[in-house]
VEXDO-368582 format. One record per residue: residue in three letters; x negated, y, z of N, C-alpha, C in turn. Coordinates in pm, whole numbers, plus 50000, padded with zeros to 5 digits. Layout:
BEGIN
ALAXYZXYZXYZ ...
This chain:
BEGIN
MET499184988150000500005000050000499145012550000 LYS498045012150079497135023650081496585026349942 HIS496275015749867495785017249730496845023849643 HIS498105019449656499175025249576499365039949610 LEU499245043449738499405057349779498295065949722 THR497065060549719495955068049662496185070749514 ILE496705060949442497015062849299498055073749283 LEU499115073549366500145083749358499565097449387 ALA498715098249489498115111149525497315116749408 PHE496525108049343495735112449228496655117549117 ALA497735110249091498645113948982499325127249009 LEU499605130249137500305142549169499365154149196 GLY498055152049187497105162849206496955167149351 ILE497095157749447496975161049587495975151549650 THR495555154749771494635145949841495385134549906 ALA494685123649932495335112349998495835116350136 ALA495075125250204495515129850336496835137450327 GLN496955146050223498215153250206499345143750173 ALA499075133450093500115124050056500655116550176 GLN499835114850281500275107650398500885116750504 ALA500825130050485501395139350583502895140750559 PRO503695142350666503275142450805502945128350855 ALA502195127750965501695114851012502825105251045 SER503985110551085505095101851125505855096251006 ALA505625101550886506375097050769505825083850718 PRO506705074850676506225062150620505595064350483 PRO504715055350439504145056650305505235055950199 LEU505045063250090505995062649979505885049249907 GLN507025043449877507085031349796507475035449654 VAL506515035749564506725041049429506875029549329 ARG507905030449248508165020349145507465023749014 GLU507455036648976506925040248844506515054848842 ILE505385057748777504975071348744504775071848593 GLY505365081748530505225082748385505525096648336 SER505585098248205505835111448147506465109848010 MET506925121147958507565121047826507485135047766 HIS507555135547636507805147947564509205146947503 VAL509925158047508511335158047470511595169347372 GLY512445166747273512905177247183511865181147081 GLY512085192547018511175197746917511615194446776 GLN510835199146682511115196946542509815197946462 VAL509855193346339508715194246249508835207046168 ARG507765215046170507705227246089506515226245995 ALA506685230545871505625229945770505125243945738 LEU503815245045720503195257545678502415255045550 ASP502415264945460501565264145342501075278045305 GLY500095278545219499535291345177498595297645278 MET498225290145383497315295545484495865293345441 PRO494965302645472493565301145428492845290245508 MET491955283245442491075273645508490035281345589 ARG489505274745694488415280745769487465269945817 GLU486275273945853485255264645899485075265846049 MET484855254546116484595254946260483655243746299 VAL482975245346411482135234946470482955228346580 PRO483345215846567484275209646663483695207446801 SER482375205646811481715204146941480235207346923 PRO479535211447031478125215247017477295204146954 GLY476535207846853475665198346785476315191146669 ALA477655192146658478355185446547478255194146421 PRO478285187846302478275195846180479595203146165 PRO479605214546098480865221846078481825213845990 ILE483105216246015484145209845934485085220545881 ARG485745217245773486725226345713488085223345774 MET488725233745828490035232145890491105237145795 ASP492075228445770493185231945682494445233745768 PRO494925246045788496095248245872497415245745801 ASN497365241045679498575238345603499045224045629 GLY500335222445640500875209145664501995209545767 GLU502295197945821503425196645914502935197146059 PHE503715203446143503415204646286504655200646367 MET504445192846473505525190146567505485201146673 VAL506555208646683506585220446771507895220846850 GLU507935229546949509145233047024509665221747111 GLY508785212547151509155202347248508735206547387 MET509175198947487508795201447625508235188747687 TYR507655190047805506985178947873507615176748009 ALA507665164148052508125161048188507355149148242 GLN506995150048370506415138848444507445134248546 TYR507515121148569508455116148669507765106648766 VAL508275106548888507885096948990509165090349040 LYS509265077249019510465069949059510145061049179 LEU510995061749279510785054249402511285039849389 ALA510725031049471511185017149470512625016149515 GLU513015024149616514385023849668514845038249692 PRO515225045549587515645059349606516915060249689 ARG516985070449772518165072749854519145082049783 ALA518625090349691519485099449616520245091749508 ARG521445096349481522265089849378521775092749237 TYR521085104249219520675108449085519245113949092 PRO518495113248982517165119348982517255134449001 LEU516185140249055516095154549082515115160648983 LEU515585170248904514765176848803514355190648855 LEU513045193548854512525206248901512085214548781 TRP512745226248761512475234948646511845247948694 HIS510765252248628509985263848672510515276848614 GLY509875287848654510255301148608509315306748503 GLY509445319648478508735326348369507255327748393 GLY506455325148290505005326348301504375315748390 LEU505145305248422504685294748511504935281248446 THR504505270548515504685256948467505215248348582 GLY505295235348559505725226248664504815225948785 VAL503615231748775502725232648890503405239949007 THR504385248348976505175255249078505585245949191 TRP505905233449157506535224249252505525214649315 GLU504285215349276503295205949324502635211549450 THR501355209949467500675215049585500775230349590 THR501045236049708501155250549721499775257049704 PRO499735270049674498425276549654497495275449774 ASP498055274149895497195272650013497015258150054 GLY497355248649965496975234749984497945225750056 ARG499185230250079500175221650144500955213750039 PRO501485202050074502345194949979503555203449942 GLY503865203849813504985211949765506295204449764 TRP507265210149694508615204249694508685191049618 GLN507795188849525507775175749460507615164849565 MET506615166349652506395156449756507505156649861 TYR507975168549896509025169349998510245161249955 PHE510705163349833511935156649790511695141849758 LEU510495138149719510185123849711510365117449848 ARG509865124149952509985118550088511435118150136 GLN512275126550079513695126150116514465115350040 GLY513795108749945514425097649875514885100449735 HIS514375110949672514745114349535513705109249436 ASP514135103749324513255102849207513075117249157 VAL511845121549131511585135549100510925136948963 TYR511495145748881510935149348751510465163748757 VAL509235166248711508665179748705508315182548559 SER508805193648507508665196148363507925209148334 ASP507395209848212506835222048154507705225448033 ALA508285237448032509165241447923508385243647794 VAL509125245447685508515248547555507505259847572 GLU506355258547510505225267947509504575270147644 ARG504785261047741504105262047870503335249147897 GLY502205250247967501485238648017501285227747914 ARG501675215547951501445204047864502465203047752 ALA503415212247745504295212547629503555217647506 GLY502555226247525501755231047413502365243047343 TRP501525249547264501935261347188502255257447044 ALA502605267746966502655266746820501985279146763 ARG501645278546636501035290246573501985302146581 PHE501395313946599502205326046597501475336646515 PRO502185344846440503645345846434504305336646332 GLU503535327046277504105318646171505245309846222 ILE505145304746346506185295946401506855302746521 PHE506085306446623506635314546732506585329146689 ALA507715335846692507755349846652507005358346753 GLY506295368346701505595377646790504385371146853 GLU504005376546969502815371647039503145369447185 PRO502305361647256502605358747396502365370747486 VAL503025370347602502865380547706502025374447817 PHE501035381647863500155377047970500405385448095 ARG500615378748209500885385848335499555389248403 THR499395401748444498205405448519498265399448660 MET497135399348728497095394048864497975402048959 GLY498105415048932498845423449024500325424748997 GLU500785420848876502195422948842503135415948939 GLY502815403548971503715395949055503755400449201 TRP502775408149244502715412649384504015419749423 GLY504445429049338505705435949363506895428549306 LEU506735423149184507845416349118508335404449200 PHE507415397349263507775385549342507985389049490 ARG507965401949520508315407049653507415401349763 VAL506135400849733505135397449835504765410049913 GLY504745421249843504465434149903504885444949807 PRO504815457649850505125468449756504125468449642 GLN504595472349522503695471949407502455480449430 GLU502635491849498501475500349524500525494149627 GLY500945483349691500075476349784499115466649719 TRP499235464949587498305456049516496945462749503 ASN495905454749519494545459249495493705447449451 ALA492795449749359491925438749314491065433549429 ASP490795441949526490025437949644490975431749746 PRO490855418749775491795412449869491885419450004 ALA490795425350049490795431950180491645444550180 ARG491945449950062492705462450054494145460250009 ARG494565447949992495955445249954496875447250074 ARG498085451950045499055454450152500335446750120 ALA500625436750201501835428850185502915433950279 PHE504145429350261505185432450357504805426350492 PRO505065433550602504555429050733504955414950772 GLU506165410750734506645397550775506575387250662 THR505885390450553505905381250439505465367250479 LEU506145357450422505785343550446504975337650331 PHE504745345650226503875340750120502455340150175 PRO501695329550147500315328450197499385337850120 VAL499345350450163498675360850085497185358050064 ALA496545350950155495125347850137494905338850016 ALA495985332149969495895323149854496435329549726 TRP496595342949726497175349449608496345346749482 ASN495025347949492494205345449373494395331249321 ASP494545321649414494785307849372496135306649301 PHE497125313949350498435313749284498335319249142 THR497585330149124497515336048990496805327048891 ARG496035317348938495445307548846496515299248775 GLN497705298648833498795290848773499475298248659 SER499235311148648499935319248548499535315248407 VAL500515314148320500265310848179501025320948092 PRO500595322847967501325331947879502705326547846 ARG503595335647816504955331947774505355340747657 TRP506285335947578506825343747468508175349547507 PRO508465362047471509805367447496510785363947385 THR510355355547290511165352947169511585338447155 THR511355330147258511565315647240512715309947323 ASP513615318547372514705313347455515535302747384 ARG515805304847256516615295047182515935281447178 GLN514635281247152513905268647145513805262047283 ILE513575270247387513495264847523514835258647561 GLN515925265647533517245260447568517535247347495 ALA517195246747367517445234547290516695222647350 ALA515455224747392514675213847450515235209747585 TYR515605219447669516215216047798517515208247778 ASN518315212247681519575205147656519295190547617 GLU518265188547536517905174947496517365167147616 TYR516615173747701516075167747824517215162747913 VAL518235170947932519385166948013520095154947950 ARG520275155247820520935143847753520115131147769 LYS518795132447775517925120647778517845114147916 VAL517715122248022517385116448153518515117348256 CYS519565124648228520625126548327521725116048307 PRO522615114248409523045123648512521945126648613 CYS521965139148666520875144048748521325155948831 VAL520465159848923520575172348997519405180948955 ILE519635194048936518595203048891518305213449000 ILE517025214849036516565226349113515775235149017 VAL516175247649007515605256348905515195269548969 HIS514155275748914513615288048970513605299248867 SER514025311148908513795323648837514275323148692 GLN513395325348594513785325548453514495312748413 GLY514135301648476514755288948440516235288348471 GLY516725297248560518125296548602519095296948486 ASN518895306448395519805307648282519805295048196 PHE518625288848180518555276548101519335265248169 ALA519245264448301519965253848373521475256148366 PHE521915268648386523355271448379523895267648241 ASN523165271448136523645268448001523555253647968 ALA522535246748020522435232347997523615225248062 ALA524035229948180525185223948246526475226848169 LEU526595238948115527765242048032527825233147909 ALA526655229747853526615221347734526885206747765 ALA526615202347888526785188247924527235187148070 PRO528425192248103528865192148243529035178248300 ASP529185168248214529295154448261527945148548299 LYS526855155448264525505150348290524865156648413 VAL525325168548454524705175948563525595174648686 ARG525045169048793525825166548914525765178149013 ALA524735186749002524635198749085523475207049035 ILE523545220249062522455229449033522135237149160 ILE520855237149198520345245549306519445255849239 ALA519865268449238519145278949168518385287449270 ILE517065287049265516205294549354515935308149291 GLU516595318449342516455332049290516495332449137 PRO517595327849076517675328248930517675342548880 SER517025344748766516905358448714517835361048597 GLY518605351048555519525353148444520735344148455 THR521775347748381523025340048380523575339848239 PRO524545331148212525255331948085525945345548070 ALA526315348847948526955361747921528215363448006 ALA528535376048035529625379048128530955372848086 ALA531195371747956532475366447909532505351247902 THR531435344447944531365329847933532405323148022 ASP533085313247967534065305448042533335295748134 ALA533515297248265532825288748362533625276248397 SER534795274448338535645263248379535015249548356 PRO534125247648255533505234348244532685230448367 LEU532355240148453531505237548568532295235648697 ARG533595234048687534405233048810534035220748892 ASN533445210648828533045198548901531535197448919 VAL530825208448894529365208748911529055218449025 PRO528855213749147528575222949257527275230449235 HIS527285243349271526125252149258525735257549394 LEU524435259249414523895266249530522865276349479 VAL523015288949520522045299349488521335303349616 VAL520005303649612519185306449731518445319649710 TRP518575328749808517915341749803516935343349918 GLY515795349449889514815352749991515025366750046 ASP513945373550081514005386150155513535397750067 TYR513615409750123513055422150067513785427149943 PHE515075424249934515835429549821516005444749831 ALA516055449949952516195464449969515025471949908 GLU513875465449897512685471749841512585470049690 SER513565463849626513445460949482514755463549408 PRO514935475649351516125478249268516265468349153 PHE515135463949098515165454048989515885441449034 TRP515495436149149516115423749197517535426049248 GLN517845437949296519215440849335520145439549214 ARG519695444649100520515443748978520685429248935 ILE519585421748937519675407648900520625400248993 ARG520495402749122521335395849219522805398749194 GLY523125411249162524515414449131525045406449014 ASN524245405048908524675397248792524875382548829 VAL523945377048907524045362948944525275360549031 GLU525535369549124526665367349213527985369449141 ARG527995377249033529195377648947529405364148880 TRP528315357748837528435344448777528935334348880 VAL528425335349003528915326849112530415328749129 GLY530865341349123532295344049134533085337849020 SER532525337648900533215331548785533415316648807 ILE532395310048863532525295648890533595293248995 ARG533625301349099534645299849203536035302349147 GLU536185312649064537485315749006537975304348916 ALA537035296848858537405285448774537725273048857 GLY537645274148989537955262849076536755254649117 GLY535555259749091534345252349124533755256549258 THR532715249249298531965252249420530705259849382 ALA530525271649442529315279549419528975286349550 ASP527995280949620527595285949751526365294749739 ILE526235303949833525055312649840524355310249973 MET523055307649966522225306450084521365318950092 ASP521815328650172521105341150193520235339150317 LEU518955336650297518105332850409518005343650517 PRO517795356450483517775366450590519085367050668 ALA520225365550598521505365650667521635353750762 GLU520895342950734520895331150820519795331750925 GLY519125343350935518095345151037516705341350995 VAL516495338550866515175334750816514615346550738 ARG513685353650797513135365750736511765363150675 GLY511455370750570510095371050518509845363250391 ASN510865356750333510605348850214510435357450090 SER509495353750006509245360349879510105353849770 HIS509865358049647510515351649532510035337349513 MET508825334249561508245320949545508515312749671 LEU509775309949699510145303449825509505289749841 MET509305282749731508725269249739507235269449773 MET506645281449778505245282949815505055290049949 ASP506125296050000506035303250127505685293850241 ARG505195299450349504715291150459505825282850523 ASN507065287050507508195279250559508885271250449 SER508135267550346508755260750231509485248050270 ASP508965240550365509655228250406510965231350477 GLU510995242350553512255246050619513315249650516 VAL512935257250413513885260750307514345248050236 ALA513405239250205513755226750138514705218350223 SER514505218550354515385210650441516805215950437 ARG516995228950424518325234750413518975230650280 ILE518165230250174518675225750044519045210950050 GLN518195202950113518475188750128519785186650205 ALA520005194450311521245193150388522455196550302 TRP522315206550214523425209950122523705198350028 MET522665192049976522875180549887523555169049962 GLU523185167150086523845156850167525335159950178 ARG525675172550204527095176250219527855174650089 GLN527175175649976527835173949847527995159349806 GLY527545150249891527685136049861526695131049756 LEU525545137649744524575134149642523545123849687 MET523655119549814522745109649869523545096949905 ARG522845085649905523495073249943523575072250095 
């Protein structure tokens, strides 16, 4: 069993010691670890100029022909399936903008993330990289992806993710100013920014198509989604309400259009989770208003749509990156309790 646990730890990018924490938890009994690429299409290019390149140091140059067929616009997912899952359905973890599935793995300060937490709660867990992120890969631009990618600076997320006031950002860690009660591990901010990847502002259609195919392939399921991914999860559920058993949206930043009929979701319970410091962010106040209007639409259609306002429940200091905050396990435990109440566990 120790050997199996070590293999799992290696696959999930964590240490064996972290995989065994907490000490009182029994070892994970894992049935299968694997991965898949989902969706996409073949695109052909022609009329592009040839170029020469050296493929590796010391190798002779070769002529590269960029003309031909390319498989593009797919996404990637890794799964860990337990020998005896307690959850009725697999749990899919979807990341936010400029990020990848690493969001759910080890936290920037080295603690086990929500992937491990929910495995320990008895869920089969899938962690994915959306189109043009991480192991999903890019495509040529502007020939296939319109426009060019957007790169996030190290300081942009400081204010956007409500770790501290934007003017509190400084390249010198000793001069950074966070919110006094922040639960984000600010000493690990530089490690967090290593996770940042470029994103395109023009690929929502392709991302949605791949997510829809992903749901058709691996569900019925429960989805936990973060930030930019929220809109993709809501729309994927609208496209296949018989496949999605629940959505837990961690500070979603988008929703379907205001006139969208929410009635297909009357049997898909939703939970929206909010952190702290909204008073300091007009941007997030506006987003929150839009999301809570969508929550109201689901309720008006006869569905369940709950809001977990952590400060209102006495939990202060959470950033936009709740799954990385120092109380991430406490937040996850509240989400797990909600899933229990929805009858999603055996």
